[in-house]
C-alpha positions, -999 to 999 in steps of 0.1 A, spaced: 131 -664 -286 102 -672 -263 65 -669 -272 47 -643 -253 8 -646 -254 14 -666 -288 35 -640 -304 73 -634 -306 88 -601 -314 98 -614 -350 72 -620 -376 92 -650 -392 92 -667 -359 54 -659 -355 48 -675 -390 67 -707 -382 49 -710 -348 16 -707 -367 27 -734 -393 35 -757 -364 0 -751 -348 -16 -758 -382 -27 -723 -394 -41 -699 -389 -29 -674 -364 -48 -646 -350 -13 -629 -345 -9 -628 -383 -43 -608 -387 -29 -578 -368 -8 -567 -396 -16 -549 -427 15 -559 -446 44 -585 -444 79 -576 -456 112 -588 -447 100 -620 -431 132 -635 -419 150 -645 -387 188 -653 -386 209 -667 -359 236 -694 -358 210 -721 -351 180 -709 -371 178 -694 -406 141 -687 -414 129 -669 -445 91 -672 -441 83 -655 -471 89 -690 -486 55 -699 -471 36 -676 -497 13 -704 -509 0 -708 -473 0 -671 -466 -22 -666 -501 -46 -693 -489 -48 -675 -454 -53 -641 -469 -71 -648 -503 -75 -610 -510 -39 -600 -504 -17 -584 -527 19 -603 -533 50 -585 -545 82 -601 -554 107 -572 -548 135 -584 -572 168 -569 -585 202 -582 -599 212 -614 -584 248 -602 -574 238 -571 -560 212 -587 -538 240 -612 -527 265 -582 -521 238 -565 -498 231 -597 -480 270 -599 -474 270 -565 -459 237 -565 -442 241 -557 -404 277 -550 -410 284 -584 -420 267 -601 -391 240 -618 -414 266 -636 -433 286 -648 -400 253 -660 -387 248 -678 -420 284 -691 -420 279 -705 -385 244 -721 -393 257 -739 -427 292 -745 -412 305 -731 -445 327 -703 -459 316 -670 -474 315 -686 -508 295 -715 -497 268 -692 -483 266 -672 -514 261 -702 -537 233 -713 -510 216 -680 -512 220 -677 -551 203 -712 -553 177 -708 -528 167 -673 -545 166 -687 -578 144 -717 -568 122 -693 -547 117 -666 -575 109 -694 -600 82 -709 -576 67 -675 -569 67 -666 -606 50 -700 -615 25 -699 -586 13 -664 -593 18 -663 -631 -20 -654 -637 -29 -636 -603 -39 -600 -609 -28 -593 -570 7 -603 -579 36 -579 -590 70 -586 -600 89 -555 -590 123 -549 -602 135 -525 -575 166 -516 -596 146 -505 -627 109 -503 -621 95 -468 -613 77 -465 -578 47 -454 -599 44 -491 -610 41 -502 -574 15 -475 -567 -6 -484 -596 -6 -520 -586 -18 -511 -550 -43 -483 -562 -74 -502 -560 -69 -507 -523 -41 -482 -510 -27 -448 -520 10 -440 -519 22 -405 -515 49 -408 -539 66 -373 -528 75 -394 -495 99 -420 -517 133 -417 -523 163 -440 -530 182 -452 -502 214 -476 -501 219 -468 -539 252 -484 -539 240 -517 -526 204 -517 -538 188 -490 -557 156 -497 -538 131 -473 -530 117 -469 -495 96 -444 -476 115 -412 -467 98 -413 -432 83 -439 -412 50 -425 -418 43 -437 -453 7 -433 -466 7 -472 -473 
């Protein structure tokens, strides 16, 4: 992807470009929230949420939420993501089988979650949110000092793969 006025059309690529330029990037300041900060192709696999420490330093008053769930359900979701194209791109990138990629994803997830939980262990702006078991009220209470969630706009989606909660419409009150 090409940069247009210092930005791409993908937040993960914008963050990686910012890192190359030495932070901070004014492009990142135009967002209220970062989510699903990833980019996958046959040649590039970016999970820019891995830069949580730099993002914490860049945005010191920010909230951080680790969305977590059963590891095997998470793997199955990734395998099926975008009708399997995410898995195919990862297999091409790593030069491995589905089993190889799933093993890499498991290891990376375990390492990432451990690093996040260690780094934010005493940070009141951090929430470890288990999307397959925690009620959305827990998320709303955590964000309440600065954001108000309209709980009636939330519903379960992709229940067979994630049990995650997402806004029922694009216009949530977050």
